[in-house]
N, C-alpha and C positions, 0 to 999 in steps of 0.2 A: 844022334847028330845034332850039333848045336847050330842053329841058323844065325847067320850074321845079318842083323837088322839095320846096319849102318847104311845110310845113303848120303850123297853129297850133292850140293848145288854149287857148282864151280868150286871154289876153295873152301866153302862152308860145309862142315860135317854135321850130320844129325845122327843121334844114337838110334833112332827109328824113324819111319816115314810119317808119323802121326803128329800133326800140328792142330792148333785150335784156330778157328776162323775169327777174324776181327769182329768185334761187336757182339759176340756170343759168349765171351769168356772174361769180360771185364779186363782187369789187369792181372789176372791170375790169383790175386789175393782172395777174391770172393769164393774161389774153389778150394782153397787150402784145407778146409774142414773135410772135404769129400775125397780128395785124392792127393797123392804125392806128386806135386808139379814137376819134380826133377825127373820123373820117369818118362815124361813126354819128349818127343823129338824137338818140339819148340812151341812157344805160345806167341800168337799175334795179338797184340793188345788193341784196345779201342782206337777207333779213328782219331787222329790227332791233327788239329789245325793250328794256324798261327795265333788266333785269338779265341777267347771263350765263345762257345756257341750254346745257346739254349736248346737248339733243335726245333722241330716242328711242334705245333700245339696239339694237344690231345683231342680225340683219340688218335693214336698213331700205331696201333697194332690190331690185327684182326686174324682170327683163325680161319683157315680154308680147308677143304678136303685135302688130306695128304700134305699139309704145309701151313705156312702162315704168311701174312703180309705185314711188312713193317714200313713205317715212314718216320723213323726216329730223327733222321736228319743230322747225323754226325754231332750229337750232343757231347760236348767235352769241355774241359776247362782251359784248353789251350796248351801249347807246347811248353811254355815257361813253367806252368804249374806241374806239368808232367815231369819236367827235369828236376824241379826243386822239391816237390812233395811226393811224387809217386815212384820215380826211378830209385830213390834211396831205399824204398821198401821192397823192391823186387830184384835189385841187381845181384842179390846173393843166389838166385835160382841157378841150379846146375843144369840149365837147358838153354837153348837159343831163344832169346827174347827179341822179337821183331816188332817194330812199330809201324802201324798202318798210318801212312801220311796222306792227308787230303788238303784240298785248297780250292779257293774260288778263282785263283789266277796263277799263272806260271810263277810270278814273283812270290806268292805265298808258298807254293810247293817248294821252291828253292830255299826260301828262308827257313822253313821247318826242317827240311833235309839237312841244311848246313848245321843247325843246332843239334840235331840228333847224331850227326857225324862225330860230334865231340865226346859222346858217351862211350866209355870203354867197354861196357858190358852189353851193348846193343850192336850185334854184328851185321845187322841187315835191316832194311826197311821194305815195306810193301807199299808201293806207290799206287794209291787208289784213284784211278782215272775212270771209275765205273759206277759211282754211287748214283742211283736214280732218284734220291730223295732230297737233293739240294737244288736250289734254283739257279745258282751260278756255279760254274766249274763242274767238278765231279764228272758225270757221264759225258758232258759236252766235250771233254778232251779225249774220251775213249771211243767215240763213234766215227771219227774221221782220221784217216791214216796220217795226214800231214800234222794235225793238231797233236795226235798221240806221240808221234816221233819228236815233235818240237818240245813238248813238256818233259819227255824222258831225257832228251839230249841236254836240256837246261839243268835238270837235276843231276845227271851223270857228271856234268862239269864240276859240281861242287861236292858230290857225295862219293866217298872213296871206298866204301865197303860193298857188301852184296846188295844189289838193287833188283828187287822183285817187282813186277808191274802187274796189278790186278785188272783183268779185262772184263768188260761188260758183255753179256750175251745179247744185248739189245741192238744188234747190228745184223746186216745182211751177210757179211763174210768175215767171220772172226779170225780166220787165218791171215787175211790181209792186215788186220790190226796188229796181230802178233808179229808179223814180219816187220811192220813199221817200228814197233817198240824195240825189236831186236836190232834194227838198224840204228835206233837212237842210243843204244848202249846198255839195254837191259841185260842182266845176268840170268834172269828167269822170268817166267810169267805164271800167274795164278789165275785160274778160271774154273767155274764162272762165278761172277757176282750175281745178285738177285735179278730176276726177270721182272719187267714192268707188268703189274697187274692191278686189278681193282675188285672191290667187294661192295655189294649194295644190299641194304636192308629193305626188303620189299614192303614191309609193314609201314615203315616211316617214309619210304621212298627217298631215303638219303644214303649217300655213300658212308661206309663204315670207317673211313679214314678222313681226317681233317684235310688232307692234301688230295683227296679223291683217289689218286693212284699211289701205289707203293711198290716195294720190292717183294716179290714172291720167292720164298725159300722152302726147303724141306723136300721130302721124297718125290713130290710132284715134278720137280725140275731135273731129277737125276738123269733120265734118258737124254734130255737135251744137253746136259753137262757132259755126259759120256761122249756123245757125238762130237761136241766141240773140242774136247781134249784130244780125241782121236784125229780130228782134222788138223789141229794145231801141231800135234806131234809130227805129222807128215809135212809141215810147212816151215818149221824153224829148227835150228840146231841147239838152241838153249833149252835147259830143263823146264819142266812143267810141274806146277803144283795143282792138283785137281781137287775141286770141291763142288758141292751141289747135291744135297739130299743124301749124304753118307750117314747111315744109321747102324752099320754093322761092318764086321771085318770083310765079309763077302763084297759089300759095296766098295770098300777101300781097295780090295784086290782087283776088282773090275776096272777101277780108275787107273791102277798101275798097268794092267794089261793093255789098256787103251793108249797109254803113253806117259802117264804121270810118274815122276820120280818120287814125289811125296804127296800127301793129301791133307786137307783141312776138314775138321768136323765143326759144324756150326749149329744149326737149329737143334740137332739132337742133344746138345748140351743142356738145353732148357728142360728136356724130358727126363734125362738121366745124367746127372752131373759126373757119373763115373764111366760114361760111355767111351771116353778116350782110352782108358786103361783096358777096357773090355775089347776094344778094337785091336790094340797092340797085341794082346794075348791071342786073339782070334787069328790075326795075321801070322803070328808065329806058329800056331797050330796048323794053319793051312800049309805053310812052308814045310813043316815036318811031314805032313801027310803026303805031300807031293814031292818030297825029297829035294826041296829047293835049298841050296846051301847059302846063297847070298840073295837076299830079298830084292836087291837092285836088279837082278837078272830078270825080274818079272816086268820091268818097264818096257812097254811096247811089244810084249811077247804074245800078243793076240794072234791066234792061228786062223788064217783065212784061206778057204779053199779057192784055188785058182783053176779055171778051165783050161785044159790043154788042147 
């Protein structure tokens, strides 16, 4: 039996459900030596803003048990450099190239989205309203329903391709935020972004990050991410891309069972640059063992006992 690994987010088709998480895979170019980029369902490139950003000062990464903290702060050279210098080097990839769009204001989000909309080989953007590592914008838009809906609606007005919105877990009710961005015109949501955390060096009595707090990622966040994907799946009608601590095919399958249509692999790329291909093969093996003909049938297929 040959398993059909194809999944779709609205009109956008993916050859398999495995994508790379923004900020952990560069622009794909950095991983060409290790894997065939064309075998992936898609790549989500570094966060892109209107202007050049240096990011936060060092140190801005710290190891933690079962994960890592980062406070990079959306370091990038701005959307114009992406369009003129980077896009020509990656547009030949035979996979979905998705740009993670960030900003400090609604106007910046709109301006970046408008420019990306003109690129023929970029079929989607991931609107990042959930970054905990910038002082203005970022997570501020993703923690209140009204603000989230407003920024998504503004981008929807100018962006004509697939619009994915990345949600923060640093909220009381993520399902409400998901419903707000759905109302604003999002085609899909991705979750979760990093959780706010901190690390302290007891010997020096100083925080390990220059920003004191940063974004926690890796296996430690997976149970929270699974729970949130499951909650959002029961709250919205649009597709979900699940991420947060995925390090194996089993993890990826769990996210699909909880309600995800596709998944993103992030921190694990730093440990094993070939992890994405291993997960694709592992998911295919799972489907063979369980006689799953179409992998999309796993989305939301969690079996829950009900008391009669």
